C-alpha positions in Angstrom: 119.4 91.2 76.2 119.5 94.9 75.6 117.3 95.4 72.5 116.9 98.5 70.5 113.5 98.7 68.7 111.9 101.0 66.2 108.1 100.7 65.5 107.7 99.5 69.1 104.2 100.9 69.4 102.7 99.2 66.3 100.9 95.9 66.2 103.9 93.6 66.1 106.1 95.9 68.3 103.5 96.1 71.1 103.2 92.3 71.2 106.9 91.8 71.1 107.6 94.3 73.9 105.1 92.5 76.1 106.7 89.1 75.5 110.3 90.1 75.6 110.1 92.2 78.8 108.3 89.3 80.4 111.3 87.2 79.6 113.6 89.7 81.3 114.9 91.6 78.3 115.2 95.4 78.3 113.7 97.2 75.4 115.2 100.6 74.3 112.3 102.0 72.3 113.6 104.5 69.7 111.4 107.5 69.4 111.8 110.7 67.4 113.6 113.3 69.5 110.9 115.9 69.0 108.1 113.6 70.2 109.9 112.2 73.2 108.4 114.1 76.1 109.1 111.7 78.9 110.3 108.1 79.6 107.8 105.3 79.5 106.5 103.9 82.7 106.3 100.4 81.4 108.5 97.9 83.2 111.6 96.9 81.2 110.9 99.6 78.5 112.9 102.8 78.2 112.2 105.5 75.6 115.3 106.8 73.8 115.1 109.9 71.5 116.9 109.6 68.1 117.1 111.3 64.7 116.3 108.7 62.0 117.8 111.0 59.3 121.2 111.3 60.9 121.2 108.1 62.9 122.1 110.0 66.0 120.7 108.3 69.1 122.4 110.3 71.8 121.7 114.0 72.1 124.8 115.7 73.5 124.4 118.4 76.1 121.1 117.2 77.5 121.7 114.8 80.5 118.0 114.5 81.1 117.6 112.4 78.0 118.3 108.7 78.4 121.1 107.2 76.4 121.5 103.8 74.9 123.8 101.4 76.8 127.2 100.6 75.4 126.3 96.9 75.2 123.4 96.5 72.7 122.7 92.8 71.9 120.1 93.1 69.2 118.2 95.6 67.0 114.6 95.1 65.8 113.4 97.4 63.1 109.7 97.5 62.6 109.2 101.1 61.5 106.9 101.9 58.6 103.7 103.9 57.9 100.6 101.7 57.2 100.4 100.7 53.5 96.6 100.3 53.3 95.6 103.7 54.5 94.1 106.1 52.0 95.1 106.6 48.3 98.7 106.4 47.2 99.2 110.0 46.4 102.7 111.3 45.6 102.9 112.5 49.2 101.7 109.2 50.6 104.2 107.2 48.6 107.0 109.5 49.8 105.9 108.8 53.4 105.8 105.1 52.9 109.3 105.2 51.5 110.8 107.5 54.0 109.3 105.7 57.0 110.9 102.5 55.8 114.0 103.2 53.7 115.2 106.4 55.3 114.6 105.1 58.8 116.4 101.8 58.1 119.3 103.8 56.6 119.5 105.9 59.8 119.3 102.8 62.0 122.3 101.2 60.2 124.2 104.5 60.5 123.5 104.4 64.2 124.8 100.8 64.4 128.0 101.8 62.5 128.7 104.4 65.2 128.5 101.9 68.1 131.7 100.9 69.7 130.3 97.5 70.4 127.9 96.4 67.7 124.8 94.2 68.1 124.9 90.6 67.1 121.8 90.8 65.0 119.5 93.2 63.2 116.0 91.9 62.6 114.4 94.1 60.0 110.8 94.1 58.7 110.0 93.7 55.1 106.9 92.4 53.2 105.7 89.7 50.8 104.9 92.7 48.5 108.5 92.1 47.4 107.1 89.4 45.1 104.2 91.4 43.6 101.1 89.8 42.1 102.2 86.3 40.9 99.0 84.6 40.1 99.2 80.9 40.9 103.0 80.7 41.1 104.3 79.4 44.4 107.1 81.7 45.6 109.9 81.1 48.0 112.7 83.3 49.4 114.7 82.6 46.3 112.0 83.9 43.9 112.8 87.1 42.0 111.2 90.4 43.0 108.5 92.2 41.1 108.8 95.7 39.7 105.6 97.4 41.0 105.7 100.2 43.7 105.5 97.9 46.7 108.1 95.5 45.3 110.5 98.3 44.6 109.8 99.7 48.1 110.6 96.3 49.7 113.8 95.9 47.7 115.1 99.4 48.8 114.0 98.6 52.4 116.0 95.4 52.5 119.0 96.8 50.7 119.4 99.4 53.4 119.1 96.7 56.2 121.7 94.3 54.7 124.3 97.1 54.8 124.7 96.3 58.5 126.4 93.0 57.5 129.6 94.9 56.7 129.8 95.8 60.3 129.7 92.1 61.4 126.0 92.1 62.2 123.8 89.2 61.3 120.7 90.5 59.4 117.4 88.7 59.2 114.8 90.1 56.8 111.3 89.2 57.8 108.9 89.3 54.8 105.6 89.7 56.5 102.4 88.2 55.1 99.0 89.5 56.2 99.3 89.5 60.0 96.1 88.3 61.7 95.3 89.8 65.2 92.2 90.9 66.9 93.7 94.1 68.3 94.9 95.6 65.1 96.3 95.3 61.6 94.3 94.1 58.6 91.8 91.7 60.4 89.6 94.3 62.1 89.2 96.1 58.9 88.3 92.9 57.1 85.7 92.1 59.7 83.9 95.4 59.5 81.6 94.7 56.5 80.8 91.2 57.9 79.5 92.8 61.1 76.9 94.5 59.0 76.1 91.5 56.9 77.9 93.0 53.9 81.0 90.7 53.8 82.2 89.0 50.6 85.1 88.3 48.3 87.2 91.0 46.6 87.0 91.0 42.8 87.2 87.5 41.4 88.2 86.1 44.8 90.8 83.9 43.2 93.8 85.9 44.4 96.0 84.2 47.0 96.0 85.4 50.6 99.2 84.6 52.4 98.6 85.1 56.1 100.2 84.5 59.5 99.0 84.8 63.1 100.5 87.4 65.3 101.4 84.7 67.8 103.6 83.0 65.2 105.2 86.4 64.3 106.3 86.9 67.9 107.6 83.3 68.2 109.6 83.7 65.0 111.2 86.9 66.1 112.2 85.3 69.4 113.8 82.5 67.5 115.6 84.9 65.1 117.0 86.7 68.1 118.8 83.6 69.5 119.5 81.4 66.5 122.6 82.3 64.6 121.5 80.3 61.5 118.5 82.6 60.9 119.6 85.2 58.4 118.7 86.7 55.1 115.1 86.8 53.7 112.5 84.8 55.7 108.9 84.5 54.5 106.5 85.0 57.4 103.5 83.2 56.1 101.6 80.2 57.2 102.1 77.0 55.1 98.5 77.0 54.1 97.8 80.1 52.0 94.2 80.4 50.8 92.4 82.2 48.0 90.5 85.3 48.9 87.1 83.6 48.4 88.1 80.9 50.9 89.5 83.4 53.4 86.1 85.2 53.1 84.2 82.0 53.8 86.4 81.1 56.8 86.0 84.5 58.3 82.3 84.5 57.8 81.9 81.1 59.4 83.9 82.1 62.5 82.0 85.4 62.8 78.6 83.6 62.2 77.9 86.1 59.4 76.9 85.7 55.7 79.4 86.2 52.9 77.2 86.8 49.9 78.5 90.1 48.5 81.3 90.8 46.1 83.3 94.0 46.0 83.7 94.6 42.2 87.2 95.3 41.0 86.2 98.5 39.2 84.6 99.9 42.4 87.8 99.2 44.4 89.9 100.9 41.8 87.6 103.9 41.7 87.7 104.2 45.5 91.3 103.4 46.2 93.2 104.0 43.0 96.6 102.2 42.7 96.3 100.9 46.2 93.4 98.6 45.1 95.9 96.4 43.2 97.2 95.2 46.6 93.7 93.8 47.4 92.9 92.5 43.9 96.3 90.9 43.4 97.9 88.2 45.5 100.8 85.9 46.0 101.1 82.3 47.1 104.0 82.3 49.6 105.8 79.3 50.9 107.7 79.7 54.2 110.6 77.6 52.9 113.3 79.0 55.2 111.1 78.5 58.3 110.4 74.9 57.4 114.0 74.2 56.6 114.9 75.5 60.0 112.4 73.3 61.7 110.0 76.0 62.8 106.6 74.5 63.9 103.7 76.9 63.3 101.4 77.6 66.3 98.6 78.3 63.8 99.0 76.6 60.4 95.3 76.2 59.5 93.2 79.3 58.8 89.9 78.2 60.4 91.8 77.2 63.6 93.8 80.4 63.6 90.7 82.6 63.3 88.9 80.7 66.0 91.8 81.2 68.4 92.3 84.9 67.5 88.6 85.8 67.7 87.8 83.7 70.7 
């Protein structure tokens, strides 16, 4: 396959590029034109400059810049600035939105201009769509919340599904907390444990819906080739756990104590509105994955952490 990809240098993108190129696929990695200095030297990966605002991929009049082939089989959209990174100032919120909503809008605009359109658009989203739901078990059919992250996810998805009017199958991957040793949330979670200061966040009763990076890659592979995979898909292991239990499992695997508690008021003082993402939680069921017969590589948290951390 010829695959266009945004966010290819992030945690999920890097893992996907490695797997897909090994299988013989060619990745056209979309990069902002002003930052594209030279083509990548990775086998099977080619950097292509584009303008996310206009959706223009080809830059006319410059033959030195690589152009996307006429036959694009699939598009994978993983672009988005990190959510948990500093306070949510007005400027930060604008960046979170533009890096997701505006980029996705530009990508769909680019698809619309293609003479031969891709068969599928796999676009990232997040379980933040559901908001803090207490003990409610949510599925892909559950209604969205109304907080900042939920509204962001709704806008993000709404832009992606516009590709359907061009005959493109759209799969919306609502990511849970992705567990990987090389990046994402897990290394940050591990840091206090390394110094013997690990513990639960707030009450510890909030649900943590997680998924191993290895499963994320496998699910994207399946979504690329299976015509039945479309619409919203919850990417979360079938065994969500409460924050206190996640803390205990991580401490056990790391052979560290977990005796401290990060008080809710302290998190709010330090992080502001963003603290709500840590103190709240959602119990997500991967209903669509299970209905499609997907078998998780890591369904149990203890086993997953042992495999990830070696």
